DSSP file (Angstrom, degrees, kcal/mol; ACC not computed):
  #  RESIDUE AA STRUCTURE BP1 BP2  ACC     N-H-->O    O-->H-N    N-H-->O    O-->H-N    TCO  KAPPA ALPHA  PHI   PSI    X-CA   Y-CA   Z-CA
    1    1 A M              0   0    0      0, 0.0     2,-0.5     0, 0.0     0, 0.0   0.000 360.0 360.0 360.0 133.3   21.8  -15.1   31.8
    2    2 A T        -     0   0    0     53,-0.0     2,-0.4     2,-0.0    53,-0.3  -0.825 360.0-156.6 -96.4 131.9   19.3  -15.8   29.0
    3    3 A A        -     0   0    0     -2,-0.5     2,-0.4    51,-0.1    53,-0.3  -0.896  17.1-122.6-112.3 142.0   16.9  -18.7   29.6
    4    4 A T  E     -a   56   0A   0     51,-1.9    53,-2.6    -2,-0.4     2,-0.4  -0.683  26.3-125.5 -80.5 128.0   15.2  -20.6   26.7
    5    5 A L  E     +a   57   0A   0     -2,-0.4     2,-0.3    51,-0.2    53,-0.2  -0.622  37.9 174.5 -74.0 124.8   11.4  -20.6   27.0
    6    6 A I        -     0   0    0     51,-2.9    53,-0.5    -2,-0.4     2,-0.2  -0.867  32.8-104.4-130.0 165.1   10.0  -24.1   26.9
    7    7 A E    >   -     0   0    0     -2,-0.3     3,-1.7    51,-0.1     4,-0.4  -0.604  32.3-117.9 -86.8 150.9    6.5  -25.7   27.4
    8    8 A K  G >  S+     0   0    0     51,-0.3     3,-1.2     1,-0.3     4,-0.4   0.823 113.7  64.6 -61.0 -29.6    5.8  -27.5   30.6
    9    9 A E  G 3  S+     0   0    0      1,-0.2    -1,-0.3     2,-0.1     3,-0.2   0.715  98.9  55.2 -57.7 -25.1    5.4  -30.7   28.7
   10   10 A E  G X  S+     0   0    0     -3,-1.7     3,-2.0     1,-0.2     4,-0.3   0.567  80.3  91.7 -87.3 -10.3    9.0  -30.5   27.7
   11   11 A I  G X  S+     0   0    0     -3,-1.2     3,-2.3    -4,-0.4    -1,-0.2   0.904  80.0  58.2 -54.5 -47.9   10.4  -30.3   31.3
   12   12 A E  G 3  S+     0   0    0     -4,-0.4    -1,-0.3     1,-0.3    -2,-0.1   0.550  92.5  69.7 -67.8  -4.8   10.9  -34.0   31.6
   13   13 A Q  G <  S+     0   0    0     -3,-2.0     2,-0.3     2,-0.0    -1,-0.3   0.627  92.8  73.4 -79.4 -16.3   13.2  -34.0   28.6
   14   14 A Y  S <  S-     0   0    0     -3,-2.3     2,-0.6    -4,-0.3    37,-0.0  -0.735  76.0-133.2-107.3 150.2   15.9  -32.2   30.5
   15   15 A K        -     0   0    0     -2,-0.3    37,-2.1     0, 0.0    38,-0.3  -0.875  29.2-134.0 -99.1 122.4   18.2  -33.3   33.3
   16   16 A F  B     -B   51   0A   0     -2,-0.6    35,-0.3    35,-0.2    66,-0.0  -0.454  21.7-172.6 -76.5 148.7   18.2  -30.7   36.2
   17   17 A V        -     0   0    0     33,-1.6    33,-0.4    -2,-0.1     0, 0.0  -0.962  35.9 -88.9-133.8 153.7   21.5  -29.6   37.7
   18   18 A P        -     0   0    0      0, 0.0    64,-0.3     0, 0.0     4,-0.1  -0.304  44.6-113.5 -59.7 145.9   21.9  -27.4   40.8
   19   19 A A        -     0   0    0     62,-2.7    64,-0.1    64,-0.1     3,-0.1  -0.321  33.4-102.5 -68.4 162.1   22.0  -23.6   40.2
   20   20 A E  S    S+     0   0    0      1,-0.2     2,-0.4    62,-0.1    -1,-0.1   0.891 113.2  29.8 -55.6 -38.7   25.3  -21.9   40.9
   21   21 A V  S    S-     0   0    0     62,-0.2     2,-0.8    61,-0.0    -1,-0.2  -0.987  84.7-128.1-124.3 132.0   23.8  -20.6   44.2
   22   22 A D        +     0   0    0     -2,-0.4     3,-0.2     1,-0.1     4,-0.1  -0.682  33.2 170.1 -75.3 111.7   21.1  -22.5   46.1
   23   23 A R     >  +     0   0    0     -2,-0.8     4,-2.3    60,-0.4     5,-0.2  -0.003  33.8 122.3-113.3  27.9   18.4  -19.8   46.6
   24   24 A T  H  > S+     0   0    0      1,-0.2     4,-0.8     2,-0.2    -1,-0.1   0.932  77.5  45.6 -58.4 -47.9   15.7  -22.1   48.0
   25   25 A D  H >4 S+     0   0    0      1,-0.2     3,-0.6     2,-0.2     4,-0.4   0.880 112.5  51.7 -62.2 -38.5   15.4  -20.2   51.2
   26   26 A E  H 34 S+     0   0    0      1,-0.2     4,-0.4     2,-0.1     3,-0.4   0.842 111.8  46.5 -63.6 -36.5   15.3  -16.9   49.3
   27   27 A F  H 3X S+     0   0    0     -4,-2.3     4,-3.0     1,-0.2     5,-0.3   0.553  85.0  97.2 -85.0  -8.2   12.6  -18.1   47.0
   28   28 A A  H <X S+     0   0    0     -4,-0.8     4,-1.7    -3,-0.6    -1,-0.2   0.873  87.2  41.8 -48.9 -49.6   10.4  -19.6   49.8
   29   29 A S  H  > S+     0   0    0     -4,-0.4     4,-2.0    -3,-0.4    -1,-0.2   0.897 115.1  50.1 -68.0 -40.5    8.1  -16.6   50.1
   30   30 A K  H  > S+     0   0    0     -4,-0.4     4,-2.2     1,-0.2    -2,-0.2   0.870 110.5  50.2 -64.5 -37.0    7.8  -16.1   46.4
   31   31 A L  H  X S+     0   0    0     -4,-3.0     4,-2.4     2,-0.2    -1,-0.2   0.846 108.0  53.0 -71.4 -32.7    7.0  -19.8   45.9
   32   32 A S  H  X S+     0   0    0     -4,-1.7     4,-2.1    -5,-0.3    -2,-0.2   0.908 111.6  46.9 -67.1 -38.4    4.2  -19.7   48.6
   33   33 A G  H  X S+     0   0    0     -4,-2.0     4,-2.7     2,-0.2    -2,-0.2   0.919 110.7  51.9 -64.3 -42.9    2.8  -16.7   46.6
   34   34 A A  H  X S+     0   0    0     -4,-2.2     4,-2.4     1,-0.2    28,-0.5   0.891 110.0  49.7 -64.9 -40.5    3.1  -18.6   43.3
   35   35 A L  H  X S+     0   0    0     -4,-2.4     4,-2.5     2,-0.2     5,-0.3   0.932 111.1  48.2 -64.1 -45.9    1.2  -21.6   44.9
   36   36 A R  H  X>S+     0   0    0     -4,-2.1     4,-2.8     2,-0.2     5,-0.7   0.921 110.9  51.6 -61.4 -46.3   -1.6  -19.3   46.2
   37   37 A L  H  X5S+     0   0    0     -4,-2.7     6,-2.0     1,-0.2     4,-1.4   0.922 114.5  44.3 -56.3 -46.3   -1.8  -17.6   42.7
   38   38 A G  H  X5S+     0   0    0     -4,-2.4     4,-0.6     4,-0.3    -2,-0.2   0.900 118.6  39.8 -68.5 -40.0   -2.1  -21.1   41.1
   39   39 A N  H  <5S+     0   0    0     -4,-2.5    -2,-0.2    -5,-0.1    -3,-0.2   0.849 128.4  27.4 -77.2 -39.9   -4.6  -22.6   43.5
   40   40 A E  H  <5S+     0   0    0     -4,-2.8    -3,-0.2    -5,-0.3    -2,-0.2   0.795 136.5  21.6 -95.7 -30.7   -6.9  -19.6   44.1
   41   41 A F  H  <<S-     0   0    0     -4,-1.4    -3,-0.2    -5,-0.7    -2,-0.1   0.417  88.6-127.6-119.6  -0.4   -6.6  -17.6   40.9
   42   42 A K     <  +     0   0    0     -4,-0.6    -4,-0.3    -5,-0.4     2,-0.2   0.783  56.8 154.4  54.9  27.8   -5.3  -20.0   38.2
   43   43 A S        -     0   0    0     -6,-2.0    19,-0.4    -7,-0.1     2,-0.3  -0.555  37.9-129.8 -88.0 150.8   -2.6  -17.6   37.5
   44   44 A K        -     0   0    0     -2,-0.2     2,-0.3    17,-0.1    17,-0.2  -0.640  15.9-159.8 -98.0 156.3    0.7  -18.7   36.0
   45   45 A V  E     - C   0  60A   0     15,-3.2    15,-2.5    -2,-0.3     2,-0.6  -0.870  21.1-117.9-125.9 162.7    4.3  -17.8   37.2
   46   46 A A  E     -DC  87  59A   0     41,-3.1    41,-2.3    -2,-0.3     2,-0.4  -0.912  28.2-171.2-102.7 125.9    7.6  -17.9   35.4
   47   47 A L  E     -DC  86  58A   0     11,-3.0    11,-2.4    -2,-0.6     2,-0.5  -0.967   4.5-164.4-114.8 134.9   10.1  -20.3   36.8
   48   48 A T  E     +DC  85  57A   0     37,-2.4    36,-3.8    -2,-0.4    37,-1.7  -0.982  18.3 169.7-120.6 128.7   13.7  -20.3   35.5
   49   49 A F  E     -DC  83  56A   0      7,-2.7     7,-2.8    -2,-0.5     2,-0.4  -0.894  32.5-106.7-139.0 161.9   15.8  -23.3   36.3
   50   50 A M  E     + C   0  55A   0     32,-2.1   -33,-1.6   -33,-0.4     2,-0.2  -0.780  35.5 172.8 -97.2 133.8   19.2  -24.8   35.5
   51   51 A T  E >   -BC  16  54A   0      3,-1.5     3,-1.4    -2,-0.4   -35,-0.2  -0.763  51.0 -99.8-124.7 174.2   19.5  -27.9   33.3
   52   52 A E  T 3  S+     0   0    0    -37,-2.1     3,-0.1     1,-0.3   -36,-0.1   0.777 126.6  52.7 -64.7 -23.4   22.5  -29.7   31.7
   53   53 A D  T 3  S-     0   0    0      1,-0.4    -1,-0.3   -38,-0.3     2,-0.2   0.304 124.2 -95.2 -94.3   8.1   21.5  -27.8   28.5
   54   54 A G  E <   - C   0  51A   0     -3,-1.4    -3,-1.5   -51,-0.0    -1,-0.4  -0.597  69.8 -18.3 111.3-174.2   21.6  -24.4   30.2
   55   55 A A  E     - C   0  50A   0    -53,-0.3   -51,-1.9    -5,-0.2     2,-0.3  -0.482  59.3-171.5 -71.5 136.0   18.9  -22.2   31.7
   56   56 A K  E     -aC   4  49A   0     -7,-2.8    -7,-2.7   -53,-0.3     2,-0.4  -0.930   6.8-156.3-126.4 151.5   15.2  -22.9   30.9
   57   57 A R  E     -aC   5  48A   0    -53,-2.6   -51,-2.9    -2,-0.3     2,-0.3  -0.983   8.7-175.5-128.4 141.9   12.1  -21.0   31.7
   58   58 A V  E     - C   0  47A   0    -11,-2.4   -11,-3.0    -2,-0.4     2,-0.6  -0.991  19.0-146.0-134.9 142.0    8.6  -22.1   31.9
   59   59 A E  E     + C   0  46A   0    -53,-0.5   -51,-0.3    -2,-0.3     2,-0.3  -0.948  48.7 130.2-108.0 116.7    5.3  -20.3   32.4
   60   60 A T  E     - C   0  45A   0    -15,-2.5   -15,-3.2    -2,-0.6     2,-0.5  -0.887  59.3 -91.0-153.6 174.7    3.0  -22.5   34.4
   61   61 A T        -     0   0    0     -2,-0.3     2,-0.6   -17,-0.2    12,-0.5  -0.860  34.9-132.8 -98.6 134.4    0.8  -22.9   37.4
   62   62 A V        -     0   0    0    -28,-0.5    10,-0.2    -2,-0.5   -24,-0.1  -0.799  23.2-178.3 -88.5 120.1    2.4  -24.2   40.7
   63   63 A W        -     0   0    0      8,-2.3     2,-0.3    -2,-0.6     9,-0.2   0.815  59.8 -18.8 -89.6 -34.2    0.1  -26.9   42.0
   64   64 A S  E     -E   71   0B   0      7,-1.7     7,-2.8   -26,-0.0     2,-0.3  -0.974  54.5-132.8-163.4 170.4    2.0  -27.8   45.3
   65   65 A L  E     -E   70   0B   0     -2,-0.3     5,-0.2     5,-0.2     2,-0.2  -0.994  13.9-173.0-133.7 139.0    5.3  -27.5   47.1
   66   66 A T        -     0   0    0      3,-2.6     5,-0.0    -2,-0.3    -2,-0.0  -0.533  49.7 -90.7-110.7-172.6    7.4  -30.1   49.0
   67   67 A E  S    S+     0   0    0     -2,-0.2     3,-0.0     1,-0.2    -1,-0.0   0.853 125.0  17.4 -70.5 -29.7   10.5  -29.4   51.1
   68   68 A K  S    S+     0   0    0      1,-0.1    12,-2.4    12,-0.1    13,-0.4   0.534 120.1  53.8-119.9  -7.6   12.7  -30.0   47.9
   69   69 A Y  E     - F   0  79B   0     10,-0.3    -3,-2.6    11,-0.1     2,-0.5  -0.931  59.9-136.8-137.0 154.3   10.4  -29.7   44.8
   70   70 A I  E     -EF  65  78B   0      8,-2.7     8,-2.1    -2,-0.3     2,-0.5  -0.940  30.4-146.5 -98.0 124.4    7.9  -27.6   43.0
   71   71 A V  E     -EF  64  77B   0     -7,-2.8    -8,-2.3    -2,-0.5    -7,-1.7  -0.866  18.5-178.5-100.6 127.7    5.0  -29.7   41.7
   72   72 A L    >   -     0   0    0      4,-3.0     3,-1.1    -2,-0.5     4,-0.4  -0.516  43.4 -56.0-111.7-178.3    3.4  -28.8   38.6
   73   73 A K  G >  S+     0   0    0    -12,-0.5     3,-1.1     1,-0.2    -1,-0.2  -0.205 122.7  23.6 -58.5 149.6    0.4  -30.4   36.7
   74   74 A A  G 3  S-     0   0    0      1,-0.2    -1,-0.2    -3,-0.1    -2,-0.0   0.698 131.3 -72.1  63.3  24.5    0.6  -34.0   36.0
   75   75 A G  G <  S+     0   0    0     -3,-1.1     2,-0.4     1,-0.2    -1,-0.2   0.688  80.3 162.1  71.1  17.1    3.1  -34.6   38.8
   76   76 A V    <   -     0   0    0     -3,-1.1    -4,-3.0    -4,-0.4     2,-0.4  -0.580  23.1-155.2 -72.6 128.9    6.0  -32.8   37.0
   77   77 A L  E     -F   71   0B   0     -2,-0.4    -6,-0.2    -6,-0.2    -8,-0.0  -0.847  16.6-168.6-112.7 140.6    8.7  -31.9   39.6
   78   78 A I  E     -F   70   0B   0     -8,-2.1    -8,-2.7    -2,-0.4     2,-0.2  -0.996  29.1-125.3-123.7 123.9   11.3  -29.1   39.5
   79   79 A P  E >   -F   69   0B   0      0, 0.0     3,-1.5     0, 0.0     4,-0.3  -0.489  12.9-138.5 -69.6 133.9   14.0  -29.4   42.2
   80   80 A M  G >  S+     0   0    0    -12,-2.4     3,-1.7     1,-0.3   -57,-0.3   0.825 100.6  65.0 -63.4 -32.5   14.2  -26.2   44.2
   81   81 A R  G 3  S+     0   0    0    -13,-0.4   -62,-2.7     1,-0.3    -1,-0.3   0.635  98.2  56.2 -70.6  -8.3   18.0  -26.3   44.2
   82   82 A S  G <  S+     0   0    0     -3,-1.5   -32,-2.1   -64,-0.3    -1,-0.3   0.513  81.8 116.7 -93.8  -5.7   17.9  -25.8   40.4
   83   83 A L  E <   +D   49   0A   0     -3,-1.7   -60,-0.4    -4,-0.3   -34,-0.3  -0.386  31.7 171.0 -73.0 140.3   15.9  -22.6   40.5
   84   84 A I  E     +     0   0A   0    -36,-3.8     2,-0.3     1,-0.4   -35,-0.2   0.696  68.3   2.1-110.3 -37.8   17.4  -19.4   39.2
   85   85 A N  E     -D   48   0A   0    -37,-1.7   -37,-2.4     2,-0.0     2,-0.4  -0.998  49.3-161.6-153.8 149.9   14.4  -17.1   39.3
   86   86 A V  E     +D   47   0A   0     -2,-0.3     2,-0.4   -39,-0.2   -39,-0.2  -0.995  24.6 170.3-130.0 123.4   10.7  -17.0   40.2
   87   87 A S  E      D   46   0A   0    -41,-2.3   -41,-3.1    -2,-0.4    -2,-0.0  -0.995 360.0 360.0-140.9 145.2    8.5  -14.2   38.8
   88   88 A Y              0   0    0     -2,-0.4    -1,-0.1   -43,-0.2   -44,-0.1   0.280 360.0 360.0-155.1 360.0    4.8  -13.3   38.6
């Protein structure tokens, strides 16, 4: 699946939909690592997620995690159930 690269400022323009497979539990460890990279090293990660307009990818810093969401700068939220891939 090819994902379109977007800027984090564009995320709120899209409506999230659940990914074909909910991989929240599978990504838990990677997201914890992404959080540490963001907070301690200011490193970015690539998050691929599903929207009504297809797969999108953003390279950004993860600021926080909740039970159901990834929190980015300026309070931008990405639902974990929409995640397709996490890489760093």
